Backbone as XML, in Angstrom:
<?xml version="1.0"?>
<chain id="A" units="angstrom">
  <residue number="1" name="UNK">
    <atom name="N" x="99.085" y="112.375" z="116.167"/>
    <atom name="CA" x="98.851" y="111.027" z="115.686"/>
    <atom name="C" x="100.116" y="110.212" z="115.951"/>
  </residue>
  <residue number="2" name="UNK">
    <atom name="N" x="99.959" y="109.043" z="116.472"/>
    <atom name="CA" x="101.085" y="108.152" z="116.708"/>
    <atom name="C" x="101.250" y="107.222" z="115.520"/>
  </residue>
  <residue number="3" name="UNK">
    <atom name="N" x="102.484" y="107.111" z="115.050"/>
    <atom name="CA" x="102.778" y="106.270" z="113.894"/>
    <atom name="C" x="103.953" y="105.368" z="114.225"/>
  </residue>
  <residue number="4" name="UNK">
    <atom name="N" x="104.037" y="104.263" z="113.490"/>
    <atom name="CA" x="105.087" y="103.289" z="113.721"/>
    <atom name="C" x="105.855" y="103.063" z="112.423"/>
  </residue>
  <residue number="5" name="UNK">
    <atom name="N" x="107.163" y="103.127" z="112.488"/>
    <atom name="CA" x="108.004" y="102.916" z="111.321"/>
    <atom name="C" x="107.899" y="101.449" z="110.890"/>
  </residue>
  <residue number="6" name="UNK">
    <atom name="N" x="107.747" y="101.219" z="109.593"/>
    <atom name="CA" x="107.581" y="99.860" z="109.094"/>
    <atom name="C" x="108.886" y="99.078" z="109.093"/>
  </residue>
  <residue number="7" name="UNK">
    <atom name="N" x="110.024" y="99.761" z="109.191"/>
    <atom name="CA" x="111.314" y="99.073" z="109.150"/>
    <atom name="C" x="111.855" y="98.796" z="110.545"/>
  </residue>
  <residue number="8" name="UNK">
    <atom name="N" x="111.938" y="99.830" z="111.382"/>
    <atom name="CA" x="112.578" y="99.658" z="112.693"/>
    <atom name="C" x="111.580" y="99.581" z="113.850"/>
  </residue>
  <residue number="9" name="UNK">
    <atom name="N" x="110.298" y="99.723" z="113.582"/>
    <atom name="CA" x="109.223" y="99.648" z="114.587"/>
    <atom name="C" x="109.314" y="100.725" z="115.664"/>
  </residue>
  <residue number="10" name="UNK">
    <atom name="N" x="109.967" y="101.853" z="115.335"/>
    <atom name="CA" x="110.035" y="102.974" z="116.269"/>
    <atom name="C" x="108.712" y="103.725" z="116.216"/>
  </residue>
  <residue number="11" name="UNK">
    <atom name="N" x="108.172" y="104.078" z="117.362"/>
    <atom name="CA" x="106.906" y="104.794" z="117.439"/>
    <atom name="C" x="107.201" y="106.280" z="117.618"/>
  </residue>
  <residue number="12" name="UNK">
    <atom name="N" x="106.593" y="107.100" z="116.747"/>
    <atom name="CA" x="106.778" y="108.549" z="116.785"/>
    <atom name="C" x="105.411" y="109.225" z="116.745"/>
  </residue>
  <residue number="13" name="UNK">
    <atom name="N" x="105.415" y="110.512" z="117.027"/>
    <atom name="CA" x="104.191" y="111.310" z="116.928"/>
    <atom name="C" x="104.350" y="112.317" z="115.814"/>
  </residue>
  <residue number="14" name="UNK">
    <atom name="N" x="103.291" y="112.466" z="115.013"/>
    <atom name="CA" x="103.261" y="113.497" z="113.983"/>
    <atom name="C" x="101.993" y="114.311" z="114.191"/>
  </residue>
  <residue number="15" name="UNK">
    <atom name="N" x="102.008" y="115.522" z="113.669"/>
    <atom name="CA" x="100.854" y="116.404" z="113.797"/>
    <atom name="C" x="99.664" y="115.831" z="113.034"/>
  </residue>
  <residue number="16" name="UNK">
    <atom name="N" x="98.475" y="115.975" z="113.581"/>
    <atom name="CA" x="97.266" y="115.448" z="112.950"/>
    <atom name="C" x="96.908" y="116.174" z="111.662"/>
  </residue>
  <residue number="17" name="UNK">
    <atom name="N" x="97.327" y="117.426" z="111.517"/>
    <atom name="CA" x="96.931" y="118.226" z="110.360"/>
    <atom name="C" x="97.911" y="118.133" z="109.199"/>
  </residue>
  <residue number="18" name="UNK">
    <atom name="N" x="98.975" y="117.372" z="109.306"/>
    <atom name="CA" x="99.962" y="117.301" z="108.235"/>
    <atom name="C" x="99.449" y="116.441" z="107.081"/>
  </residue>
  <residue number="19" name="UNK">
    <atom name="N" x="100.077" y="116.632" z="105.931"/>
    <atom name="CA" x="99.707" y="115.859" z="104.750"/>
    <atom name="C" x="99.982" y="114.372" z="104.955"/>
  </residue>
  <residue number="20" name="UNK">
    <atom name="N" x="101.095" y="114.051" z="105.610"/>
    <atom name="CA" x="101.437" y="112.651" z="105.868"/>
    <atom name="C" x="100.374" y="111.982" z="106.745"/>
  </residue>
  <residue number="21" name="UNK">
    <atom name="N" x="99.908" y="112.674" z="107.765"/>
    <atom name="CA" x="98.875" y="112.112" z="108.640"/>
    <atom name="C" x="97.587" y="111.858" z="107.866"/>
  </residue>
  <residue number="22" name="UNK">
    <atom name="N" x="97.232" y="112.778" z="106.983"/>
    <atom name="CA" x="96.017" y="112.605" z="106.182"/>
    <atom name="C" x="96.150" y="111.403" z="105.254"/>
  </residue>
  <residue number="23" name="UNK">
    <atom name="N" x="97.320" y="111.260" z="104.639"/>
    <atom name="CA" x="97.536" y="110.115" z="103.752"/>
    <atom name="C" x="97.450" y="108.798" z="104.514"/>
  </residue>
  <residue number="24" name="UNK">
    <atom name="N" x="98.023" y="108.754" z="105.705"/>
    <atom name="CA" x="97.986" y="107.522" z="106.487"/>
    <atom name="C" x="96.570" y="107.179" z="106.942"/>
  </residue>
  <residue number="25" name="UNK">
    <atom name="N" x="95.778" y="108.193" z="107.247"/>
    <atom name="CA" x="94.391" y="107.945" z="107.673"/>
    <atom name="C" x="93.510" y="107.494" z="106.518"/>
  </residue>
  <residue number="26" name="UNK">
    <atom name="N" x="93.631" y="108.151" z="105.375"/>
    <atom name="CA" x="92.696" y="107.929" z="104.269"/>
    <atom name="C" x="93.091" y="106.800" z="103.336"/>
  </residue>
  <residue number="27" name="UNK">
    <atom name="N" x="94.368" y="106.487" z="103.262"/>
    <atom name="CA" x="94.831" y="105.428" z="102.363"/>
    <atom name="C" x="95.718" y="104.469" z="103.138"/>
  </residue>
  <residue number="28" name="UNK">
    <atom name="N" x="95.184" y="103.372" z="103.590"/>
    <atom name="CA" x="95.959" y="102.453" z="104.421"/>
    <atom name="C" x="97.166" y="101.838" z="103.713"/>
  </residue>
  <residue number="29" name="UNK">
    <atom name="N" x="97.238" y="101.921" z="102.394"/>
    <atom name="CA" x="98.371" y="101.350" z="101.675"/>
    <atom name="C" x="99.641" y="102.160" z="101.932"/>
  </residue>
  <residue number="30" name="UNK">
    <atom name="N" x="99.501" y="103.444" z="102.242"/>
    <atom name="CA" x="100.668" y="104.258" z="102.544"/>
    <atom name="C" x="101.250" y="103.844" z="103.889"/>
  </residue>
  <residue number="31" name="UNK">
    <atom name="N" x="102.553" y="103.766" z="103.951"/>
    <atom name="CA" x="103.222" y="103.374" z="105.184"/>
    <atom name="C" x="104.142" y="104.488" z="105.646"/>
  </residue>
  <residue number="32" name="UNK">
    <atom name="N" x="104.525" y="104.448" z="106.899"/>
    <atom name="CA" x="105.357" y="105.483" z="107.487"/>
    <atom name="C" x="106.762" y="104.948" z="107.724"/>
  </residue>
  <residue number="33" name="UNK">
    <atom name="N" x="107.748" y="105.761" z="107.354"/>
    <atom name="CA" x="109.145" y="105.459" z="107.672"/>
    <atom name="C" x="109.702" y="106.630" z="108.458"/>
  </residue>
  <residue number="34" name="UNK">
    <atom name="N" x="110.434" y="106.348" z="109.524"/>
    <atom name="CA" x="111.044" y="107.411" z="110.309"/>
    <atom name="C" x="112.160" y="108.069" z="109.494"/>
  </residue>
  <residue number="35" name="UNK">
    <atom name="N" x="112.618" y="109.224" z="109.936"/>
    <atom name="CA" x="113.639" y="109.977" z="109.199"/>
    <atom name="C" x="114.954" y="109.213" z="109.116"/>
  </residue>
  <residue number="36" name="UNK">
    <atom name="N" x="115.301" y="108.493" z="110.183"/>
    <atom name="CA" x="116.556" y="107.732" z="110.178"/>
    <atom name="C" x="116.533" y="106.644" z="109.104"/>
  </residue>
  <residue number="37" name="UNK">
    <atom name="N" x="115.462" y="105.885" z="109.026"/>
    <atom name="CA" x="115.355" y="104.819" z="108.029"/>
    <atom name="C" x="115.275" y="105.401" z="106.626"/>
  </residue>
  <residue number="38" name="UNK">
    <atom name="N" x="114.555" y="106.494" z="106.476"/>
    <atom name="CA" x="114.429" y="107.132" z="105.171"/>
    <atom name="C" x="115.795" y="107.616" z="104.677"/>
  </residue>
  <residue number="39" name="UNK">
    <atom name="N" x="116.583" y="108.232" z="105.537"/>
    <atom name="CA" x="117.924" y="108.701" z="105.166"/>
    <atom name="C" x="118.848" y="107.530" z="104.835"/>
  </residue>
  <residue number="40" name="UNK">
    <atom name="N" x="118.762" y="106.454" z="105.623"/>
    <atom name="CA" x="119.612" y="105.286" z="105.394"/>
    <atom name="C" x="119.312" y="104.662" z="104.025"/>
  </residue>
  <residue number="41" name="UNK">
    <atom name="N" x="118.050" y="104.526" z="103.678"/>
    <atom name="CA" x="117.670" y="103.968" z="102.385"/>
    <atom name="C" x="118.109" y="104.898" z="101.261"/>
  </residue>
  <residue number="42" name="UNK">
    <atom name="N" x="117.948" y="106.200" z="101.469"/>
    <atom name="CA" x="118.351" y="107.178" z="100.465"/>
    <atom name="C" x="119.853" y="107.116" z="100.197"/>
  </residue>
  <residue number="43" name="UNK">
    <atom name="N" x="120.665" y="107.032" z="101.255"/>
    <atom name="CA" x="122.119" y="106.965" z="101.097"/>
    <atom name="C" x="122.545" y="105.680" z="100.392"/>
  </residue>
  <residue number="44" name="UNK">
    <atom name="N" x="121.977" y="104.567" z="100.782"/>
    <atom name="CA" x="122.352" y="103.292" z="100.168"/>
    <atom name="C" x="121.909" y="103.216" z="98.709"/>
  </residue>
  <residue number="45" name="UNK">
    <atom name="N" x="120.740" y="103.769" z="98.395"/>
    <atom name="CA" x="120.277" y="103.780" z="97.013"/>
    <atom name="C" x="121.189" y="104.643" z="96.156"/>
  </residue>
  <residue number="46" name="UNK">
    <atom name="N" x="121.561" y="105.810" z="96.654"/>
    <atom name="CA" x="122.471" y="106.681" z="95.905"/>
    <atom name="C" x="123.830" y="106.021" z="95.712"/>
  </residue>
  <residue number="47" name="UNK">
    <atom name="N" x="124.301" y="105.272" z="96.696"/>
    <atom name="CA" x="125.571" y="104.569" z="96.562"/>
    <atom name="C" x="125.468" y="103.484" z="95.489"/>
  </residue>
  <residue number="48" name="UNK">
    <atom name="N" x="124.337" y="102.793" z="95.412"/>
    <atom name="CA" x="124.145" y="101.766" z="94.384"/>
    <atom name="C" x="124.034" y="102.394" z="93.000"/>
  </residue>
  <residue number="49" name="UNK">
    <atom name="N" x="123.404" y="103.557" z="92.907"/>
    <atom name="CA" x="123.286" y="104.245" z="91.620"/>
    <atom name="C" x="124.669" y="104.644" z="91.113"/>
  </residue>
  <residue number="50" name="UNK">
    <atom name="N" x="125.540" y="105.092" z="92.005"/>
    <atom name="CA" x="126.882" y="105.522" z="91.622"/>
    <atom name="C" x="127.753" y="104.373" z="91.110"/>
  </residue>
  <residue number="51" name="UNK">
    <atom name="N" x="127.461" y="103.140" z="91.490"/>
    <atom name="CA" x="128.253" y="102.013" z="91.012"/>
    <atom name="C" x="127.998" y="101.736" z="89.537"/>
  </residue>
  <residue number="52" name="UNK">
    <atom name="N" x="126.846" y="102.145" z="89.026"/>
    <atom name="CA" x="126.515" y="101.903" z="87.632"/>
    <atom name="C" x="125.795" y="100.586" z="87.398"/>
  </residue>
  <residue number="53" name="UNK">
    <atom name="N" x="125.654" y="99.764" z="88.411"/>
    <atom name="CA" x="124.973" y="98.477" z="88.281"/>
    <atom name="C" x="123.513" y="98.539" z="88.719"/>
  </residue>
  <residue number="54" name="UNK">
    <atom name="N" x="123.008" y="99.735" z="88.896"/>
    <atom name="CA" x="121.650" y="99.922" z="89.389"/>
    <atom name="C" x="120.768" y="100.406" z="88.247"/>
  </residue>
  <residue number="55" name="UNK">
    <atom name="N" x="119.639" y="99.757" z="88.046"/>
    <atom name="CA" x="118.694" y="100.191" z="87.015"/>
    <atom name="C" x="117.361" y="100.481" z="87.686"/>
  </residue>
  <residue number="56" name="UNK">
    <atom name="N" x="116.877" y="101.684" z="87.490"/>
    <atom name="CA" x="115.624" y="102.107" z="88.082"/>
    <atom name="C" x="114.487" y="101.822" z="87.112"/>
  </residue>
  <residue number="57" name="UNK">
    <atom name="N" x="113.567" y="100.965" z="87.507"/>
    <atom name="CA" x="112.424" y="100.620" z="86.676"/>
    <atom name="C" x="111.283" y="101.566" z="87.000"/>
  </residue>
  <residue number="58" name="UNK">
    <atom name="N" x="110.828" y="102.268" z="85.994"/>
    <atom name="CA" x="109.748" y="103.244" z="86.161"/>
    <atom name="C" x="108.401" y="102.594" z="85.918"/>
  </residue>
  <residue number="59" name="UNK">
    <atom name="N" x="107.340" y="103.368" z="86.116"/>
    <atom name="CA" x="105.988" y="102.888" z="85.910"/>
    <atom name="C" x="105.729" y="102.605" z="84.433"/>
  </residue>
  <residue number="60" name="UNK">
    <atom name="N" x="104.622" y="101.995" z="84.122"/>
    <atom name="CA" x="104.279" y="101.582" z="82.759"/>
    <atom name="C" x="104.141" y="102.760" z="81.814"/>
  </residue>
  <residue number="61" name="UNK">
    <atom name="N" x="103.942" y="103.957" z="82.314"/>
    <atom name="CA" x="103.761" y="105.117" z="81.449"/>
    <atom name="C" x="105.003" y="105.419" z="80.631"/>
  </residue>
  <residue number="62" name="UNK">
    <atom name="N" x="106.183" y="105.017" z="81.091"/>
    <atom name="CA" x="107.408" y="105.261" z="80.356"/>
    <atom name="C" x="107.653" y="104.235" z="79.251"/>
  </residue>
  <residue number="63" name="UNK">
    <atom name="N" x="106.933" y="103.125" z="79.263"/>
    <atom name="CA" x="107.121" y="102.102" z="78.238"/>
    <atom name="C" x="106.687" y="102.596" z="76.865"/>
  </residue>
  <residue number="64" name="UNK">
    <atom name="N" x="105.793" y="103.565" z="76.817"/>
    <atom name="CA" x="105.340" y="104.109" z="75.546"/>
    <atom name="C" x="106.453" y="104.878" z="74.831"/>
  </residue>
  <residue number="65" name="UNK">
    <atom name="N" x="107.427" y="105.366" z="75.576"/>
    <atom name="CA" x="108.509" y="106.156" z="75.005"/>
    <atom name="C" x="109.597" y="105.292" z="74.377"/>
  </residue>
  <residue number="66" name="UNK">
    <atom name="N" x="109.546" y="103.989" z="74.505"/>
    <atom name="CA" x="110.599" y="103.116" z="74.000"/>
    <atom name="C" x="110.453" y="103.004" z="72.561"/>
  </residue>
</chain>
């Protein structure tokens, strides 16, 4: 299956039988990010978390615990 990264528009191939391919076929809301973009976002997010000025907002299910 050919997929396109939503950030850098790089076109890659993934196996048709993988879980990611199934998610992309069955649920169009899911998007694909290449490994380079995924790593870059992960590194920058971790750097922002380490500064202490980053607050992660969780889903509504955690509001019951307040």
